[in-house]
PLY file of the C-alpha trace (Angstrom):
ply
format ascii 1.0
element vertex 268
property float x
property float y
property float z
element edge 267
property int vertex1
property int vertex2
end_header
-0.62 -23.83 -2.67
-3.51 -21.43 -2.65
-6.67 -22.94 -1.21
-10.23 -22.68 -2.46
-13.03 -22.84 0.10
-16.80 -22.74 -0.07
-19.62 -22.83 2.42
-21.52 -20.54 4.71
-22.18 -18.11 1.89
-18.47 -17.74 1.12
-16.64 -19.09 -1.90
-13.17 -17.87 -2.73
-9.44 -18.33 -2.89
-7.16 -18.24 0.15
-3.61 -17.13 -0.65
-0.63 -16.21 1.52
2.69 -14.73 0.43
5.69 -13.90 2.60
8.93 -11.98 2.10
11.86 -11.90 4.53
14.80 -9.61 3.85
18.11 -9.93 5.71
21.53 -8.24 5.35
24.23 -10.49 3.91
27.07 -8.85 5.88
28.65 -7.45 2.71
26.42 -4.45 2.15
23.68 -6.23 0.21
20.33 -7.76 1.11
19.30 -11.39 0.71
15.84 -12.96 0.70
15.88 -16.18 2.77
12.09 -16.39 2.45
10.31 -15.56 -0.81
7.15 -17.64 -0.85
4.02 -16.87 -2.83
1.04 -18.86 -3.98
-1.80 -18.61 -6.46
-2.59 -14.94 -7.18
0.33 -13.78 -5.02
3.29 -14.98 -7.06
6.59 -13.32 -6.06
9.61 -12.75 -8.30
12.99 -11.33 -7.37
13.90 -8.61 -9.84
16.88 -6.32 -10.35
17.40 -4.00 -7.41
19.78 -1.17 -6.65
23.05 -1.39 -4.77
22.32 -2.83 -1.35
18.56 -3.16 -1.94
16.72 -6.35 -2.84
13.74 -5.92 -5.17
10.60 -8.08 -5.34
7.73 -7.86 -7.83
4.28 -9.28 -7.12
3.03 -10.93 -10.31
-0.72 -11.54 -10.48
-1.00 -15.17 -11.54
-4.81 -15.17 -11.34
-7.65 -12.67 -11.63
-8.79 -11.02 -8.46
-9.36 -10.41 -5.72
-12.89 -11.68 -6.34
-15.78 -11.66 -3.89
-15.01 -14.07 -1.05
-11.24 -14.19 -1.68
-8.84 -13.79 1.24
-5.30 -12.64 0.40
-2.49 -12.04 2.91
0.90 -10.57 1.99
3.63 -10.18 4.62
7.03 -8.51 4.46
9.61 -8.60 7.26
12.75 -6.46 6.86
15.52 -7.14 9.38
17.97 -4.61 10.78
20.29 -3.11 8.13
18.40 -4.75 5.24
16.85 -2.78 2.38
13.86 -4.00 0.40
11.78 -2.58 -2.44
8.46 -4.19 -3.42
6.29 -3.38 -6.42
3.76 -5.12 -8.64
3.81 -6.01 -12.32
0.42 -4.46 -13.12
-2.61 -2.81 -11.59
-4.83 -4.96 -9.38
-8.49 -5.33 -10.35
-11.02 -5.88 -7.57
-13.70 -7.92 -9.38
-17.17 -9.27 -8.58
-17.25 -12.91 -7.51
-19.72 -15.71 -6.91
-19.44 -15.41 -3.14
-21.74 -13.07 -1.23
-19.02 -11.97 1.17
-16.59 -9.17 0.29
-13.05 -9.96 -0.77
-10.31 -9.13 1.73
-6.72 -8.22 0.93
-4.43 -7.73 3.90
-0.83 -6.51 3.97
1.40 -6.72 7.04
4.72 -4.90 6.99
7.42 -5.05 9.66
10.56 -2.90 9.49
13.35 -3.27 12.05
15.68 -0.58 13.37
18.17 0.44 10.71
16.13 -1.23 7.96
14.41 0.41 4.98
11.33 -0.67 3.02
9.86 0.87 -0.13
6.35 -0.50 -0.76
5.15 0.75 -4.16
2.47 -1.41 -5.81
0.62 -0.36 -8.94
-2.92 1.05 -8.48
-5.89 -0.95 -7.27
-8.99 -0.50 -9.44
-12.42 -1.05 -7.88
-14.53 -2.56 -10.69
-18.29 -2.14 -10.80
-20.04 -4.80 -8.69
-16.96 -5.66 -6.66
-16.69 -5.48 -2.87
-13.21 -5.32 -1.34
-11.82 -4.71 2.12
-8.22 -3.50 1.89
-6.22 -3.56 5.12
-2.60 -2.45 5.48
-0.73 -2.66 8.78
2.81 -1.29 9.08
5.01 -1.66 12.15
8.29 0.26 12.08
10.87 0.06 14.86
12.63 3.20 16.09
15.33 3.95 13.53
13.52 2.17 10.68
12.52 3.80 7.39
9.42 3.28 5.28
7.95 4.63 2.07
4.49 3.21 1.41
2.44 4.23 -1.63
-1.26 3.42 -2.07
-3.28 4.38 -5.15
-7.00 3.61 -5.44
-9.04 4.09 -8.63
-12.83 4.01 -8.45
-14.03 2.18 -11.55
-12.60 1.68 -15.00
-13.11 4.31 -17.70
-16.69 5.69 -17.60
-17.68 2.98 -15.10
-19.12 3.44 -11.59
-17.02 1.90 -8.83
-17.57 -1.13 -6.71
-17.58 -0.95 -2.93
-14.12 -0.36 -1.49
-13.02 0.02 2.13
-9.38 0.83 2.78
-7.83 0.98 6.23
-4.21 1.93 6.94
-2.56 1.68 10.34
1.00 2.61 11.30
2.91 1.96 14.50
6.37 3.39 15.08
8.33 2.04 18.02
5.16 0.32 19.20
3.22 3.61 19.26
0.09 4.00 17.17
0.77 6.92 14.82
-1.95 6.59 12.17
-5.24 4.72 11.91
-7.44 5.88 9.06
-10.21 4.38 6.96
-11.81 5.37 3.66
-15.03 3.78 2.38
-16.24 4.43 -1.18
-18.83 3.13 -3.59
-22.47 2.04 -3.40
-22.01 0.11 -0.15
-20.28 2.98 1.69
-21.93 5.51 4.01
-23.33 8.56 2.26
-21.15 11.55 1.56
-18.04 9.70 0.38
-18.23 11.47 -3.01
-19.04 14.87 -1.53
-16.82 17.94 -1.10
-15.60 16.83 2.33
-14.15 13.55 1.04
-13.41 12.88 -2.65
-15.20 15.89 -4.16
-16.08 14.01 -7.33
-12.59 12.67 -7.99
-12.18 9.06 -9.04
-8.58 8.46 -7.94
-7.18 8.89 -4.44
-3.69 8.11 -3.22
-1.26 8.56 -0.40
2.39 8.17 0.43
3.28 7.32 4.00
6.81 8.20 5.08
8.73 7.15 8.18
12.26 8.51 8.54
14.42 9.01 11.68
15.51 12.37 10.23
12.01 13.70 10.84
12.75 13.59 14.57
15.29 16.38 14.05
13.62 18.27 11.20
9.97 17.30 10.67
8.40 18.46 7.41
5.90 21.31 7.82
2.25 20.40 7.21
1.01 22.24 4.14
-1.04 22.14 0.94
0.85 20.96 -2.13
-1.22 22.52 -4.87
-5.02 22.32 -5.04
-5.33 18.54 -4.77
-2.51 17.35 -2.52
-1.36 17.91 1.03
1.41 16.96 3.42
0.64 16.29 7.08
3.36 15.76 9.66
2.68 12.85 12.01
4.31 11.87 15.29
6.61 8.93 15.10
8.51 10.51 13.22
6.38 10.21 10.08
4.50 12.17 7.42
1.53 11.51 5.14
1.05 12.83 1.61
-2.51 12.63 0.23
-3.71 13.47 -3.27
-6.91 13.42 -5.35
-7.13 13.25 -9.14
-9.60 12.43 -11.92
-7.62 9.37 -13.06
-4.70 7.08 -12.20
-2.15 8.76 -14.44
-2.67 12.23 -12.99
-2.77 10.78 -9.48
0.68 9.22 -9.93
2.06 12.51 -11.23
0.59 14.42 -8.31
2.06 12.02 -5.76
5.49 12.10 -7.39
5.46 15.90 -7.50
4.35 16.06 -3.87
7.09 13.68 -2.81
9.74 15.73 -4.60
8.37 18.85 -2.91
9.07 17.41 0.53
12.63 18.59 0.94
15.32 17.12 3.16
14.34 13.98 5.08
11.51 13.10 2.69
13.95 13.14 -0.17
16.13 10.72 1.79
13.09 8.49 2.36
12.39 8.42 -1.36
15.81 7.01 -1.99
15.15 4.21 0.51
0 1
1 2
2 3
3 4
4 5
5 6
6 7
7 8
8 9
9 10
10 11
11 12
12 13
13 14
14 15
15 16
16 17
17 18
18 19
19 20
20 21
21 22
22 23
23 24
24 25
25 26
26 27
27 28
28 29
29 30
30 31
31 32
32 33
33 34
34 35
35 36
36 37
37 38
38 39
39 40
40 41
41 42
42 43
43 44
44 45
45 46
46 47
47 48
48 49
49 50
50 51
51 52
52 53
53 54
54 55
55 56
56 57
57 58
58 59
59 60
60 61
61 62
62 63
63 64
64 65
65 66
66 67
67 68
68 69
69 70
70 71
71 72
72 73
73 74
74 75
75 76
76 77
77 78
78 79
79 80
80 81
81 82
82 83
83 84
84 85
85 86
86 87
87 88
88 89
89 90
90 91
91 92
92 93
93 94
94 95
95 96
96 97
97 98
98 99
99 100
100 101
101 102
102 103
103 104
104 105
105 106
106 107
107 108
108 109
109 110
110 111
111 112
112 113
113 114
114 115
115 116
116 117
117 118
118 119
119 120
120 121
121 122
122 123
123 124
124 125
125 126
126 127
127 128
128 129
129 130
130 131
131 132
132 133
133 134
134 135
135 136
136 137
137 138
138 139
139 140
140 141
141 142
142 143
143 144
144 145
145 146
146 147
147 148
148 149
149 150
150 151
151 152
152 153
153 154
154 155
155 156
156 157
157 158
158 159
159 160
160 161
161 162
162 163
163 164
164 165
165 166
166 167
167 168
168 169
169 170
170 171
171 172
172 173
173 174
174 175
175 176
176 177
177 178
178 179
179 180
180 181
181 182
182 183
183 184
184 185
185 186
186 187
187 188
188 189
189 190
190 191
191 192
192 193
193 194
194 195
195 196
196 197
197 198
198 199
199 200
200 201
201 202
202 203
203 204
204 205
205 206
206 207
207 208
208 209
209 210
210 211
211 212
212 213
213 214
214 215
215 216
216 217
217 218
218 219
219 220
220 221
221 222
222 223
223 224
224 225
225 226
226 227
227 228
228 229
229 230
230 231
231 232
232 233
233 234
234 235
235 236
236 237
237 238
238 239
239 240
240 241
241 242
242 243
243 244
244 245
245 246
246 247
247 248
248 249
249 250
250 251
251 252
252 253
253 254
254 255
255 256
256 257
257 258
258 259
259 260
260 261
261 262
262 263
263 264
264 265
265 266
266 267
């Protein structure tokens, strides 16, 4: 069960959810571990041939100030897993003085494939959230990870949001980036060098063995999106938009524009 703690200036919910995906030996994927609690309820939903599908269903509001959420996914060799969420996540103010923290740990084995595609996270006015995503992909593994961040609801200033994404491929650190936004962030986050006045920012991180043979060329994808080739082999698509709907469209268009291996990655 999810725990509730208080003391030392912190009051919040502690929740841990874990997914393990394994091949069943007949071309499909089974989920020997599918354990969620409190705000991290997990449901197996209809997948595609060979791929298991899991949806995170928010059973409680949050994350609130002081909450600590941890979500783990472990995909074994030759397994295929897709994970999404039932609705957008709202980062909300809480009674605790400490920021909320939501951590995701992803592990993908050689020959495995993971599609991690949650709905957007919305930073509500007065909230304070630290978002940390760590992905570890073995040589020969495949990953598609989508992250969409929206700064405030309609006509609302954002809360404070810090997002950090790290990727290791074959044990090698390929990407370690951090974005801080909102009233608690260092100055300049809304300037032309960072968000340039946009209120939605997103990225798609791709890892595909095919990139080792034919890496995608780094380039601009329109005025508000770009593709950057990373070592690993991996690639990162980044986009800015005025709202969540246009951000999703931009990311989908950018992903379709990445021909060859990126198209394979999209299919999982």
